[in-house]
N, C-alpha and C positions, 0 to 999 in steps of 0.2 A: 511413410515409407517411400523413399525415392532413391534413384541411382544417379551418380555423378561420374562422368568420364573426363579425365584430365585433372590437373592440379588445382586445388582451391584452398583458401585459408578457412579453417574451421575453428569456431570458438574453443579456446583451450586455457582459459585463465586458471582453472583448477581441473583435477581429474574428473570431478563430478560434472563440470560443465562440458568437458570433452565427451564423456560417456552419454550425457543427455543429447548432445548434438549428433552423435554418430550411431548410437544403438538403434538397430532396425533399418538403417540406411545402407546403401551399397556404394562402394568407391572403387573405381577402376582408374587409378592415377596414370598408369603407363599405357593404357589402351590394349593390353595383351591379356587374353584368357579370362576376362571378366573380373569378378571381385575376389581376388586372392588375398591371403593374409598379409602379404608383402605390400599390397596397395594401401592398406590402412596406415601402416607406419610410414610409407612414403608421404602420405598426406600430413602426418603429424610432423615429421622433420621439416616439411615445406611450410607448415603453418607457423612454426616457431622461428623461421627465418633462414633455413638452409636452402640452397638452390635445388632445383629439380635433380633427381638422381640419388639423393641421400635418403636413407642410409645405403651405403654401397654394399654389395655382396661380391665384389670383385669380378663382376661380369658373369657369374655363374647363374644368377637368378634363384639360387637356393636360399630359403629363409634362414637356415642355420648359419650361412656364411656372413650374415649381418654381424654375428658374434666373432667369426674368424677375422673379420676386418674391423673389429670394434675400435681400434685406436683411430681409424679414419672417420669414425662416426660420432665421436664425442665432441669435436670442436670444429668451428668454422671461423675463418678470418682471425685466428688467434684467440677466440673466446671459447672457453669450455662450457658446454651446456649440460653435460651428463656426468654423473659418477657411475663407475662400473661396480656391479654387485656380483660377487662370485659365489656366495653362500645362499642357498634357498631359504634358510632360516631367517635371513636378514631382509628378505623381500618385503617391500611396503606397497600399500595400495597405490596404483598408478604406475608402478615400475613396468618397464617394457621387457617381458620375458622372451628369451629365445630358446627354442627347443630343438633337439637333435633329430636327425632322420631316423627312420626305422623301416622294417621290411615293407609295411603297407604305405609308407609315405617317405619317399627318398629325398624330399625337399626340406623337411623340417617344418617348423611352425613358429609364429611370433604373435604375441598379444599383450594386452595390458592387465596387470594384476588387479582383480576387483576387490581384494581384501588384503590385509596384512597376513602373510603366511603364518606367522607364529600363533596369532589368535585363532585363525581358521583351523590350523592343524591341531590345536588344543581341543577343539570341539569335534574334529574328524580325524582322530589319530590313525585310523586304519584305511583311510582313503587316499588315493593318488590323484583324484580328479579335482585339482585346484581350480577355482573359478577365474576365468579370464575373459576379457572383452576382445574379440577378434573377428575377422572375416574368414569365410570358407571353412566353417566347421559347425554345421547344424542350423545355420540361419536360413532365411528365405532364399531359395535357389535362384541364381542368376542364369538366364538362358545362355549367356555368353561364356559361362564357366564360373565355378566357385559359388559363394553364397554371401548374403548380406551380413552385416555386423550383428552379433548377438553375444550374450554372456553364456558361457558353457564351461564344463570341466575339461582340463587337459592334463595328461599324465606327467606328474612331477619327476618321474624317473628319467625323463628325457631332457630335463633342465640343463642348459649349458651356462647361462649367465643372464644378467639383466642390466638394462640402462635405467638409471634414475635421473629423471629430469629435475635439475636443481631448483628451478622456479617453483615446483610443487612441494618442495621439502625444505624451504628456508625457514629458519627459526625467527619468529617475530622479535623485534627488539624488546628488551626488558623495560617496562615503563619506569621512569624515574619519578621519585616523589618530589613534588614541588612544594617548598615551604613558603607560605605567603609572608612577605615582608611587611612590617608595620612601621609607620612613621612616628609612632608614639615615642617620645624621648625617655626611654626607660632609665638611662644612666642619670639624667638630670633628676628624675623622680626619685630614684634610689638615694641620691645625694641629699635631696630635700628632706626625705623621710629620716635619714640618718642624722641630719642636723637637728631636726625637731626632737628626736629621741635624746639627743645630747644636750638639749636645752639651749641651743644656739639661736 
């Protein structure tokens, strides 16, 4: 368990690698108010190659405004890194979920889906507490504010949308069958066999 202040590149080859590297640790990328949920996604966007300051919230600092400004947060230098997910039922493990504000939290929330929603919901049809990986919700308290990264439930009724990092969801190429070639002269052999049968 450790805390990092400022931007760093964190291992992110797969969601599992990202979770292993971040879970239990604290991140304060922007240096304000300790380990907030916004800081963890700042570290992620930076780790995959975006400059400091992404994902933008339009200057509001509200986590839910990451979704408001979603079109600015999917691409950098002409390269699209994310697909946008509008339907909670389509959420996959590793998707970055953005949640709306409510009376007890005017800033909203953001975190990484720790399961596919459809399979989780099939086992928990009456629950709203979908498991996500995020900061500032039940983790080890940061004296400067917020809390370290952990996996916890968050209310799906506040779901606004999600970012799907394409590199985690690419379909591997279909293997092609390689037929070994033979140097045996089958055509000549067939001709010889036919000639023998004809008595030539």
